[in-house]
C-alpha positions as CSV (number, residue, x, y, z in Angstrom):
1,X,-51.5,3.4,10.4
2,X,-50.1,6.0,7.9
3,X,-47.1,6.5,10.2
4,X,-46.4,2.7,10.3
5,X,-46.1,2.7,6.5
6,X,-44.5,6.1,6.2
7,X,-42.3,6.8,9.2
8,X,-41.6,10.4,8.2
9,X,-45.3,11.1,8.7
10,X,-46.2,13.1,11.8
11,X,-49.6,12.1,13.2
12,X,-49.5,15.2,15.6
13,X,-48.9,17.6,12.7
14,X,-51.5,15.9,10.6
15,X,-54.2,16.1,13.2
16,X,-53.4,19.7,14.1
17,X,-53.7,20.7,10.5
18,X,-57.0,18.8,9.9
19,X,-58.6,20.1,13.1
20,X,-58.4,23.7,12.3
21,X,-60.7,26.4,13.5
22,X,-63.2,25.9,10.5
23,X,-63.5,22.1,10.8
24,X,-66.5,22.1,13.1
25,X,-68.5,24.3,10.8
26,X,-67.8,22.2,7.7
27,X,-70.3,19.9,6.0
28,X,-69.3,16.2,5.8
29,X,-68.0,16.4,2.2
30,X,-66.1,19.6,2.9
31,X,-64.4,17.7,5.8
32,X,-63.4,14.9,3.5
33,X,-61.9,17.2,0.9
34,X,-60.1,19.3,3.5
35,X,-58.6,16.1,5.2
36,X,-57.5,14.8,1.8
37,X,-55.7,18.1,1.0
38,X,-54.0,17.9,4.4
39,X,-52.9,14.3,3.7
40,X,-51.5,15.4,0.4
41,X,-49.0,17.7,2.2
42,X,-47.5,14.6,3.9
43,X,-47.4,12.3,0.9
44,X,-44.7,11.9,-1.8
45,X,-44.9,14.7,-4.4
46,X,-44.9,12.2,-7.3
47,X,-48.5,10.8,-7.7
48,X,-47.4,7.3,-8.6
49,X,-45.3,7.1,-5.4
50,X,-48.2,8.4,-3.3
51,X,-50.4,5.7,-4.7
52,X,-47.9,3.1,-3.6
53,X,-48.1,4.5,-0.1
54,X,-51.9,4.5,-0.1
55,X,-51.9,0.9,-1.3
56,X,-49.5,-0.1,1.5
57,X,-51.7,1.7,4.1
58,X,-54.8,-0.2,2.9
59,X,-52.9,-3.5,2.8
60,X,-51.8,-2.9,6.4
61,X,-55.5,-2.4,7.5
62,X,-56.5,-5.5,5.6
63,X,-53.6,-7.5,7.2
64,X,-55.0,-6.5,10.6
65,X,-58.5,-7.5,9.5
66,X,-59.8,-3.9,9.9
67,X,-62.8,-3.1,7.7
68,X,-63.0,0.3,6.0
69,X,-65.5,2.9,7.3
70,X,-66.5,6.4,6.3
71,X,-63.4,7.9,7.9
72,X,-61.3,6.1,5.3
73,X,-63.0,7.7,2.3
74,X,-60.1,10.1,2.1
75,X,-58.1,7.3,0.4
76,X,-60.4,7.1,-2.7
77,X,-60.9,10.8,-2.5
78,X,-57.1,11.2,-2.8
79,X,-57.3,9.3,-6.2
80,X,-60.2,11.5,-7.3
81,X,-58.5,14.8,-6.3
82,X,-54.9,14.1,-7.5
83,X,-55.1,11.2,-10.0
84,X,-57.5,12.4,-12.7
85,X,-54.6,12.9,-15.1
86,X,-53.1,9.5,-14.4
87,X,-55.6,7.1,-15.9
88,X,-53.9,3.7,-15.7
89,X,-52.3,4.3,-12.3
90,X,-55.6,5.4,-10.8
91,X,-57.6,2.5,-12.3
92,X,-55.2,0.1,-10.7
93,X,-55.5,2.0,-7.4
94,X,-59.3,1.8,-7.6
95,X,-59.1,-2.0,-8.0
96,X,-57.2,-2.4,-4.8
97,X,-58.6,0.4,-2.6
98,X,-62.2,-0.4,-3.3
99,X,-61.7,-3.8,-1.6
100,X,-61.2,-1.9,1.6
101,X,-63.3,1.3,1.2
102,X,-65.7,1.8,-1.7
103,X,-64.4,4.1,-4.5
104,X,-68.0,4.7,-5.9
105,X,-67.7,8.5,-5.5
106,X,-64.1,8.8,-6.7
107,X,-64.5,6.8,-9.9
108,X,-67.2,9.2,-11.4
109,X,-65.0,12.0,-12.6
110,X,-63.0,9.4,-14.5
111,X,-66.2,8.2,-16.2
112,X,-67.0,11.8,-17.2
113,X,-63.5,12.5,-18.5
114,X,-62.6,9.2,-20.1
115,X,-66.0,8.0,-21.2
116,X,-65.9,4.7,-23.0
117,X,-62.3,3.9,-21.8
118,X,-63.5,4.0,-18.2
119,X,-66.7,2.1,-18.9
120,X,-64.5,-0.6,-20.4
121,X,-62.5,-0.7,-17.1
122,X,-65.8,-0.9,-15.2
123,X,-66.8,-3.9,-17.4
124,X,-63.6,-5.6,-16.4
125,X,-64.4,-4.8,-12.7
126,X,-67.8,-6.5,-13.2
127,X,-66.0,-9.8,-13.8
128,X,-63.5,-9.5,-10.9
129,X,-63.4,-12.3,-8.3
130,X,-63.8,-9.8,-5.4
131,X,-67.4,-8.7,-4.6
132,X,-66.4,-5.2,-3.7
133,X,-64.7,-4.7,-7.1
134,X,-67.8,-6.1,-8.8
135,X,-70.0,-3.7,-6.8
136,X,-67.9,-0.8,-7.8
137,X,-68.7,-1.6,-11.5
138,X,-72.4,-1.1,-10.8
139,X,-72.5,1.4,-7.9
140,X,-69.8,3.7,-9.3
141,X,-71.5,3.9,-12.7
142,X,-75.0,4.9,-11.4
143,X,-76.2,7.9,-13.4
144,X,-77.7,9.5,-10.3
145,X,-75.7,8.2,-7.3
146,X,-76.8,10.0,-4.1
147,X,-74.3,12.4,-2.6
148,X,-72.2,12.2,-5.8
149,X,-72.0,14.1,-9.1
150,X,-74.4,12.9,-11.7
151,X,-73.1,11.5,-15.0
152,X,-74.9,13.5,-17.7
153,X,-73.9,11.2,-20.6
154,X,-75.3,8.1,-18.8
155,X,-78.5,10.0,-17.9
156,X,-79.0,10.7,-21.6
157,X,-77.9,7.2,-22.9
158,X,-77.5,4.5,-20.3
159,X,-77.1,1.7,-22.8
160,X,-73.3,1.4,-22.2
161,X,-74.2,0.2,-18.7
162,X,-76.2,-2.8,-19.8
163,X,-73.3,-5.2,-20.4
164,X,-72.0,-4.4,-16.9
165,X,-75.5,-5.1,-15.4
166,X,-75.9,-8.2,-17.4
167,X,-72.7,-9.6,-16.0
168,X,-73.9,-8.9,-12.5
169,X,-77.6,-9.8,-12.6
170,X,-76.9,-13.3,-11.3
171,X,-74.1,-12.3,-8.9
172,X,-73.7,-14.5,-5.8
173,X,-73.4,-11.5,-3.6
174,X,-76.7,-9.8,-2.5
175,X,-74.8,-6.6,-2.0
176,X,-73.8,-6.6,-5.7
177,X,-77.3,-7.5,-6.9
178,X,-78.8,-4.7,-4.8
179,X,-76.4,-2.3,-6.4
180,X,-77.6,-3.5,-9.8
181,X,-81.2,-2.8,-8.8
182,X,-80.2,0.7,-7.6
183,X,-78.5,1.4,-10.9
184,X,-81.5,0.3,-12.9
185,X,-83.8,2.5,-10.7
186,X,-81.6,5.4,-11.6
187,X,-82.0,4.6,-15.2
188,X,-85.8,4.5,-14.9
189,X,-85.8,8.2,-13.8
190,X,-84.5,9.3,-17.2
191,X,-85.2,6.3,-19.5
192,X,-88.2,4.5,-18.1
193,X,-88.8,2.4,-21.2
194,X,-85.3,0.9,-21.0
195,X,-86.1,-0.4,-17.5
196,X,-89.4,-1.7,-18.8
197,X,-87.5,-3.6,-21.5
198,X,-85.0,-5.0,-18.9
199,X,-87.8,-5.9,-16.5
200,X,-89.6,-7.9,-19.2
201,X,-86.4,-9.6,-20.3
202,X,-85.1,-10.5,-16.8
203,X,-88.4,-11.5,-15.0
204,X,-89.0,-15.2,-14.4
205,X,-85.4,-16.5,-14.6
206,X,-84.7,-16.8,-10.9
207,X,-85.9,-15.5,-7.6
208,X,-82.7,-13.4,-7.4
209,X,-83.2,-11.6,-10.7
210,X,-86.9,-11.2,-9.8
211,X,-85.9,-9.4,-6.6
212,X,-83.5,-7.2,-8.6
213,X,-86.2,-6.2,-11.0
214,X,-88.9,-5.5,-8.4
215,X,-86.5,-3.3,-6.4
216,X,-85.4,-1.6,-9.6
217,X,-89.0,-0.7,-10.4
218,X,-89.8,1.1,-7.2
219,X,-89.8,4.5,-8.9
220,X,-92.1,3.3,-11.7
221,X,-94.4,1.6,-9.1
222,X,-94.8,5.0,-7.4
223,X,-95.5,6.6,-10.7
224,X,-98.1,3.9,-11.5
225,X,-96.3,3.1,-14.8
226,X,-98.9,1.1,-16.8
227,X,-96.5,-1.4,-18.3
228,X,-94.9,-2.2,-15.0
229,X,-98.2,-2.5,-13.3
230,X,-99.4,-4.9,-16.0
231,X,-96.1,-6.9,-15.7
232,X,-97.0,-7.5,-12.0
233,X,-100.7,-8.1,-12.6
234,X,-101.8,-5.0,-10.8
235,X,-105.1,-3.4,-11.9
236,X,-108.0,-1.8,-10.1
237,X,-110.9,-3.8,-11.6
238,X,-113.3,-4.7,-8.8
239,X,-111.3,-3.0,-6.0
240,X,-113.5,-0.6,-4.0
241,X,-112.1,2.1,-1.6
242,X,-114.4,2.6,1.4
243,X,-114.5,4.9,4.5
244,X,-111.3,6.9,3.7
245,X,-110.9,9.5,6.5
246,X,-108.4,11.6,8.3
247,X,-108.7,11.4,12.1
248,X,-106.3,14.3,12.8
249,X,-107.2,17.1,10.3
250,X,-105.1,19.5,12.3
251,X,-101.6,18.3,12.8
252,X,-98.9,20.0,14.7
253,X,-95.2,19.8,13.6
254,X,-93.5,17.0,15.5
255,X,-96.7,15.0,15.8
256,X,-98.5,12.3,13.7
257,X,-101.4,12.4,11.3
258,X,-103.7,9.4,11.6
259,X,-105.8,8.1,8.7
260,X,-107.8,5.0,7.9
261,X,-109.7,3.3,5.0
262,X,-111.0,0.0,3.9
263,X,-110.6,-1.9,0.6
264,X,-112.9,-4.5,-0.8
265,X,-112.4,-7.0,-3.6
266,X,-115.8,-7.2,-5.3
267,X,-114.8,-9.7,-8.0
268,X,-114.9,-13.5,-7.9
269,X,-111.1,-14.0,-8.2
270,X,-108.1,-13.3,-5.9
271,X,-106.6,-9.9,-6.5
272,X,-103.1,-8.7,-6.0
273,X,-103.0,-5.4,-4.3
274,X,-100.3,-2.8,-3.9
275,X,-101.3,-0.1,-1.4
276,X,-99.6,3.3,-1.1
277,X,-100.5,6.8,-0.1
278,X,-99.4,10.2,-1.4
279,X,-98.8,13.2,0.8
280,X,-99.0,16.6,-1.0
281,X,-96.6,18.7,1.0
282,X,-96.8,22.5,1.3
283,X,-93.7,24.1,-0.3
284,X,-92.1,27.5,0.5
285,X,-93.7,29.0,-2.7
286,X,-97.2,27.7,-1.4
287,X,-97.5,25.1,-4.1
288,X,-97.9,21.4,-3.3
289,X,-95.3,18.7,-4.0
290,X,-96.3,15.0,-4.1
291,X,-94.4,12.2,-2.3
292,X,-95.5,8.5,-2.4
293,X,-95.2,6.1,0.6
294,X,-95.8,2.4,0.4
295,X,-98.2,0.7,2.8
296,X,-98.2,-3.0,1.8
297,X,-98.7,-5.6,-0.8
298,X,-101.2,-8.4,-0.3
299,X,-103.7,-10.7,-1.9
300,X,-107.4,-10.2,-1.4
301,X,-109.7,-13.2,-1.8
302,X,-113.1,-13.0,-3.4
303,X,-115.3,-10.5,-1.5
304,X,-112.6,-10.0,1.1
305,X,-112.3,-6.6,2.8
306,X,-109.2,-5.3,4.5
307,X,-109.2,-2.4,7.0
308,X,-106.1,-0.2,7.2
309,X,-105.2,2.3,9.9
310,X,-102.0,4.2,9.4
311,X,-99.9,7.1,10.9
312,X,-97.7,9.5,9.1
313,X,-95.1,11.3,11.2
314,X,-94.2,15.0,10.9
315,X,-91.3,14.7,13.3
316,X,-88.4,16.9,12.4
317,X,-85.8,15.3,10.1
318,X,-82.8,16.7,8.3
319,X,-83.9,15.6,4.8
320,X,-87.2,17.4,4.7
321,X,-88.3,21.0,5.7
322,X,-91.9,21.3,6.6
323,X,-94.1,24.4,5.9
324,X,-97.3,25.2,7.8
325,X,-100.5,25.3,5.8
326,X,-102.8,23.2,3.7
327,X,-101.6,19.6,2.9
328,X,-103.4,16.7,1.2
329,X,-103.4,13.0,1.3
330,X,-104.6,10.4,-1.3
331,X,-104.8,6.6,-1.3
332,X,-103.1,4.9,-4.3
333,X,-104.4,1.4,-5.3
334,X,-102.3,-0.5,-7.8
335,X,-100.9,2.7,-9.1
336,X,-104.2,4.6,-9.4
337,X,-104.8,7.6,-7.1
338,X,-108.1,7.9,-5.2
339,X,-109.9,10.5,-3.1
340,X,-107.6,13.3,-2.1
341,X,-108.4,14.8,1.3
342,X,-107.2,18.0,3.0
343,X,-105.5,18.5,6.3
344,X,-103.6,21.4,7.9
345,X,-100.1,21.4,9.3
346,X,-99.4,23.9,12.0
347,X,-96.4,25.1,14.0
């Protein structure tokens, strides 16, 4: 596709330079940056001219109705790597390229360097007719976007983001609304009271905004934040935990730990119940680190009892390293932790 737009481009030379002897050992983001740098050797030396070529490439993909995938992330990465000194040209490039492949990673150094000026551009993006551009306004401005650099100024003071999120809270695209929820969840990790305020303001206007708020509150749910639990009518009055037990107190790595318990509503009214459990994982330094997992949400009628049987897998995954030794599990009812029990993980 590059060759079609730029006939002097040699696909064979490009591929041979990308697939060097180190490529197989590189992590994913290293591969991206390496491929971007190789592409730069084949592009016009003048940045503005190079952006014209990139936009033509993207337009050709779109003309052929080809959707952007992760392999195309080198296009926004090119803007991030070589365009930071060219604010206006790069902003215009983001507007076009993000319609094909998201620029959520690439836009972040511009927010860090240009601050209010870039936030003002993101506010304009939030009113764009194209949903991918509107999503960039929210996703690219997240203070703690996974896989990306954090934005310290927005972690400290996220209030500049609120006009962007207000513009998008009723967005017709679920993809955009979900990004709004993720942005708010990031905010809650550093400024929980701001999310509490937003949740109180937004709740009850529509089922769409209610869904945004609930998804945004997932971290505060796991923390049992009292104001959020109260907002959703979650308390432990009259809820009785019964027969909590671990059925596999010795668990081997790669296998599952089975536990069960019962919960009874002892009051004469229906109770809303959010059930979670916490695993206290052994760390390399022999301390325990807590992680919360959701079980379910349900209503319990007067004097109703529900019986829960659950498995937790210790299969090998790339995002967690397990350490043998003492672990613990606790049941969490409406944000309140109960009855921590021990079990052992073995190799």
